[in-house]
C-alpha positions, 0 to 999 in steps of 0.5 A, a space after each residue: 753347899 747343898 748343890 756340891 753335896 748333891 753332885 759329889 754324892 751322885 758322882 761318888 756312886 758313879 766312881 764306885 760303880 766304875 771301879 767295881 766294873 773295872 776290877 771284875 773285868 780285869 780279874 777275868 782278863 788277867 792273862 790278856 796283854 793290853 796295848 795301852 791303859 786306854 784299852 785296858 780300862 775301856 775293855 775291862 770296865 765295859 766287860 765288868 759293867 755287862 756282867 754286873 747287869 747280868 748279876 741284877 738279871 739273875 737276882 731278878 729272875 730269883 726274886 731277890 732284888 732287895 737292896 741288902 741282897 744287891 749290896 752283899 752280892 756286890 761285896 762278894 764280887 769285890 772279894 772275888 776280884 783279889 788281887 786286882 784291888 791291890 794292883 789298882 791302888 798301886 797303879 794309881 799311886 804310881 800314876 800320881 808320882 809320874 804325872 807331869 805338870 803338863 798332864 795335870 794342866 791338861 786334865 784340869 782344862 779338860 774337866 773344866 771344858 767338860 763341865 757342860 757335858 757332866 752337868 746334863 745327867 743331873 737333871 730329873 728324867 723327863 724324856 718320853 721313852 725314859 719315863 714311858 718304858 725304860 725307867 718305868 720297867 726298872 721301877 716295877 722290877 725294883 718295887 716287885 723285887 723281881 723281873 715280873 711280866 710287864 703286862 700293862 706297859 707297851 712292851 711286856 718283855 724285851 731284851 733289857 740288859 740296860 734296864 738292869 743298870 736302871 734297876 740297880 740305880 733305883 735300888 741303891 740310889 735314884 734315877 739321876 744315878 741311872 742317867 749317870 750310868 749312861 754317861 759312864 758308858 759314853 766315857 768308856 766309848 770315848 776311851 775305846 775310840 782313843 785306844 783303837 786308834 792308838 793301837 792301829 793308827 796313831 795317838 793323834 788320830 785317837 784324840 781326833 776320833 774322840 773329838 768327832 764322836 763328841 761333836 754329835 749332839 745326839 750322842 751327848 744327849 743319849 749319854 745323859 738320859 735314861 735311854 738304851 742307845 748309848 749302851 748298844 753303841 758301847 757294846 757293839 763298838 767293844 765287840 768290833 774292837 775285840 774282833 778286830 784284835 782277833 783278826 790281827 792276832 788270831 788269839 782266842 781270848 779276843 774272839 771270846 771277848 768279842 762273843 761276850 760283847 756281841 751277846 751284851 749288844 744282842 741283850 740290850 736291843 734287838 738291832 744288837 743281833 746284827 753284830 753276832 750275825 755279821 762277825 759270825 759270817 766273817 769268822 765262817 769265811 776265815 774258818 773255811 779259808 784257813 780250815 779252822 772250823 771252830 772259829 764261828 762255833 766259838 764266837 756264836 757259842 759265847 754270844 748265844 750263852 750271853 744273850 739267850 736268857 733274854 730271848 728264852 724269857 721272851 718266848 716263855 711269856 709270849 711264845 715269841 723270842 723277838 716279841 712283838 716282831 715275826 708274829 707270822 713265824 711264832 704266832 700272834 699271842 699278846 698283840 693283835 695283827 693290828 697292833 703289830 702293823 701299827 708298830 711297824 708302820 710307825 717305825 717305817 714312816 720316818 726317813 727317805 725311803 728304801 729305793 736306790 735313789 734314796 740310798 744314794 741321797 742318804 749322805 746329803 740328808 744325814 748331813 743337811 736334812 736330819 729332821 726327816 729321821 725324827 731327829 727331835 732337834 738333835 743332830 749328827 755332825 756334818 763333819 762326816 759328810 765333808 770327810 767322806 771323800 777323804 775316807 773313800 780315797 784312803 780306803 782305796 789305799 789302806 786296807 784298814 780304812 777299807 775294812 772299817 768303812 765296810 763295817 760302817 756301811 753294812 750297819 747303815 744299810 741294816 739301819 736303812 731297811 729297818 727303821 730310819 730313826 736318827 738315834 738308831 744309826 748311832 752304832 755306826 758313829 764310833 766306827 765312822 769317827 775312827 775312819 775319818 780321824 785316821 784318814 785326816 791323819 794320813 792326809 796331813 802326813 802327805 803334806 810336807 809342812 804338817 807331816 812333822 807337826 801333826 803329832 805335836 801336842 799343841 796341834 793335837 789339842 787345837 784340832 781336838 777343840 776345833 772338831 769337838 766344838 759343836 758338841 760343847 756348844 750344844 751341851 752349854 746351850 742345853 745346860 742354859 735351857 735347863 736352868 739350875 740343877 734341881 737338888 731338893 724335892 721341891 725344885 725337882 717337882 717344879 722342874 718336872 711340872 714345868 716340862 710335864 703338865 700332868 705331873 702334879 696329878 700323879 704327885 697328888 695320887 702318890 701322896 694320898 694313896 702311895 702304891 695302893 691304887 690303879 690309874 687308867 690314863 688316856 694319852 699320858 703313857 709317858 708318865 708311867 714312871 711317876 705312878 707309884 701304884 699300877 699304871 694302865 693305858 696305851 695304844 697297845 696291849 690289854 689296856 689299849 685305848 680302843 677299849 674305852 674310846 670313843 666313849 658312848 656314855 658314862 656307865 659304859 665308860 665306868 664299867 670298862 674302867 672297872 673291868 680294868 681294875 682302875 680306881 682313878 681315871 686321867 685324861 690329858 688333852 694336850 695331844 688329842 682332845 677327848 670329849 667326856 660324857 656329860 650324862 648324870 651317871 658320869 657326873 655322879 660316879 666320876 668324882 673330880 680330883 684334879 683339874 689343870 689345863 688339859 689334865 683332868 683326874 677323876 676317882 671312880 666311885 661305887 656309890 653315886 654322889 651329889 657334887 657340892 663343888 662350885 665352879 670355883 672349886 674346880 678351876 686353876 688358881 694360878 699359872 702352874 697346875 694346882 688342886 683346888 678341890 679335895 675330899 675325904 673318901 668316906 665323908 665328903 668334905 671339900 677344902 676351899 683354898 684361898 691360896 694357890 697350891 702346887 705339887 711342890 709348895 708348902 700348902 700342898 704338903 699342908 693339904 696332904 696332912 690335913 686330909 689325913 688328920 681329918 680322915 682320922 678324926 671323923 668317926 
């Protein structure tokens, strides 16, 4: 029952957000005649979602990121969408009346088969970049009720439209809701692929393109974690979709929508700038050919108005609108030349190189050796490799396939010469899925036997299941590996402790000090999200590791940490062994708080103390990390525990209460 309540509550949040997004988008596009319900839902909901992100951005700039303010703003948005809510209700009732038994059966079967995918976002976030930056920045914005300068995170400023969705989720609910928003984007992306094929090719091509999209484990993974890649995929695909509609119709509203979605893409991630530049060049060519010179101005104006606030904000804080890139143009402000070179070197060390032979071998590597692209165990489907000859064949015969393939190849080339990390190529995947599915449909249309049967719903379902099987198998394996869904705080803590060994130390600090502490951590930057106080420590920025490592002596280390405002010092030897000073100053001013395997936590004390803890007080007492020595800040009382404790066990909660009561009782 608790599990059902947990799942239902989170998905109810998602449904409410989806309906609100649709109503906003539909209200702004009432004059647009959509080709199908799939097109209407995908475009309207994506547009509304992007505008909600900008609403949170505006409230953040004004310092109004309070739960009650957000709720009032959302309510005002609902009121402003009239009469769309009535139309939605009428449409739903009409759909329910017209639905056939076969449709209900297919819907039920689809939901049952989708269960492994629907479960994945319900696990607590433990992925590196999610807890290192994306959720960490959103948490700081929610705590400070505004878009503050993130001086101690690796990137103090960036284009952060997707982080606005995370901020919204943390304000109204939790980090599971943030991950579910990414799942909503994956659903919208799937609907958009179906709608595009229905409009331009055939119904069966739409379903098969969706199956190809969902066959990629990297796509499913990005749609279930708090990363930004699925957001860039969605907005770039919608920009291409609406731009394609404009190319075929020359209707101004499609160019307007394409400009908006280009702006959303550029506001999500710097590679999103590729899309307004590409579409801008195409519109410029058409404008010159047709002598309609307002086309590129229209597109660029819409994209600029949407994306410019993020780049202006970057420039305001750092003097570089695309920080930390292009310092040769805008100057080295917040980062040093060594920092920039280190980041660029890390981005370019993955992949197969950028020579002509490397580019020619790229399809083979993308199909059969994806580990060189930092795949992290995730993969693109090999089906694209086997479909490539068919795509090339039909691109010669069909201008539509040729344009789609050209767009995909343009982005792949951009990816090759920027950073060859596998998930960075994802904006090309929906387009390639459309090209492969449409080419397959055309191929079956050539064969006399399949020409008649390829559009039958049974054949469509069979091919869909066959194409999507790889993604379904990945989701099932991931569900099994994650185990039961953590629904209680204790289960959540156990889940995170198992995957993040230093988590109990952060849990301890949060329980003892709340948000009123500053922690400096070595080689544990991915735990920034779990710090309720201030987190410092990274390879870059003002709290860089090079300022305190290698250590010379305890006093120098103490002085530098105190200059950083640190109250506590944590080291994690899991990635790199850190040798601590062993002099008397270190032993008298670094008070042990926690020790668990490779994780060591100390409090920085102003006055020297005499350690009265025995070896047994500082040793782990069970396989899971535990705390066996705690103390009162004013009167040094050590509690020697005769039983193991963890961050999620009852003894841990008892220990926290004992500390508080003891501190109050001591005069």
